[in-house]
C-alpha positions as CSV (number, residue, x, y, z in Angstrom):
1,X,-2.0,-13.9,-1.2
2,X,-0.1,-11.3,0.8
3,X,-1.3,-9.6,3.9
4,X,-0.1,-6.4,2.4
5,X,-2.0,-5.1,-0.6
6,X,-1.0,-2.0,-2.5
7,X,-3.0,-0.4,-5.4
8,X,-0.3,0.9,-7.6
9,X,0.8,2.3,-10.9
10,X,3.8,1.4,-12.9
11,X,5.0,5.0,-13.3
12,X,4.3,6.3,-9.8
13,X,7.5,7.3,-7.8
14,X,5.5,7.2,-4.5
15,X,4.4,3.6,-5.3
16,X,8.1,2.6,-5.9
17,X,9.1,4.3,-2.6
18,X,6.4,2.4,-0.6
19,X,7.4,-0.9,-2.3
20,X,11.1,-0.3,-1.5
21,X,10.2,0.2,2.2
22,X,8.4,-3.1,2.3
23,X,11.2,-4.8,0.3
24,X,13.7,-3.5,2.9
25,X,11.7,-5.1,5.6
26,X,11.4,-8.4,3.6
27,X,7.6,-8.0,3.3
28,X,5.9,-9.4,0.3
29,X,3.3,-7.1,-1.3
30,X,0.4,-8.0,-3.5
31,X,0.5,-5.2,-6.1
32,X,-2.8,-4.3,-7.9
33,X,-1.9,-2.2,-11.0
34,X,-4.7,0.3,-11.8
35,X,-2.9,2.0,-14.7
36,X,-5.1,0.7,-17.5
37,X,-7.9,-0.8,-15.6
38,X,-10.6,1.7,-14.6
39,X,-12.6,-1.1,-12.8
40,X,-9.7,-1.7,-10.4
41,X,-9.2,2.0,-9.8
42,X,-13.0,2.3,-9.1
43,X,-12.7,-0.7,-6.7
44,X,-9.9,1.1,-4.9
45,X,-11.8,4.3,-4.7
46,X,-14.9,2.6,-3.2
47,X,-12.7,0.8,-0.7
48,X,-10.9,3.9,0.6
49,X,-12.5,7.0,-0.7
50,X,-9.3,8.2,-2.4
51,X,-8.3,8.3,-6.1
52,X,-4.5,8.5,-5.8
53,X,-2.0,5.7,-5.7
54,X,-0.5,4.1,-3.8
55,X,-3.3,3.0,-1.5
56,X,-2.0,0.4,1.0
57,X,-3.7,-2.1,3.2
58,X,-2.0,-4.2,5.9
59,X,-4.4,-6.9,6.8
60,X,-7.7,-5.2,7.2
61,X,-6.1,-1.8,8.1
62,X,-6.1,0.8,5.4
63,X,-2.8,2.6,5.9
64,X,-3.3,5.2,3.2
65,X,-0.7,6.4,0.7
66,X,3.1,6.6,0.7
67,X,3.3,9.6,3.1
68,X,1.0,7.8,5.5
69,X,3.1,4.7,5.3
70,X,6.4,6.6,5.9
71,X,4.8,8.4,8.9
72,X,3.7,5.1,10.3
73,X,7.2,3.8,10.0
74,X,8.8,6.9,11.4
75,X,6.5,6.7,14.4
76,X,7.4,3.0,15.0
77,X,3.9,1.8,14.1
78,X,4.7,-0.1,10.9
79,X,6.7,-2.9,12.4
80,X,4.1,-3.6,15.1
81,X,1.3,-3.6,12.5
82,X,3.2,-5.9,10.2
83,X,4.0,-8.2,13.1
84,X,0.3,-8.6,14.0
85,X,-0.9,-9.3,10.4
86,X,2.0,-10.7,8.3
């Protein structure tokens, strides 16, 4: 199991963008597809209080969605978070 977990959808451009950022850093991501699984979407919503994808966790830290991830990277926080958990 990866230390990075992303609830995702196959047709979501924001999900693909977040995954591409992790790929560029060589970070493996456990993707949980919620497209056709309402139970997994409900699990995600209970865990974070949001209903949109992607929803990203690094270790125990809920990062949020794609914009949150990109902001974290832009502010030099992503690499340090990855280094402490991955």
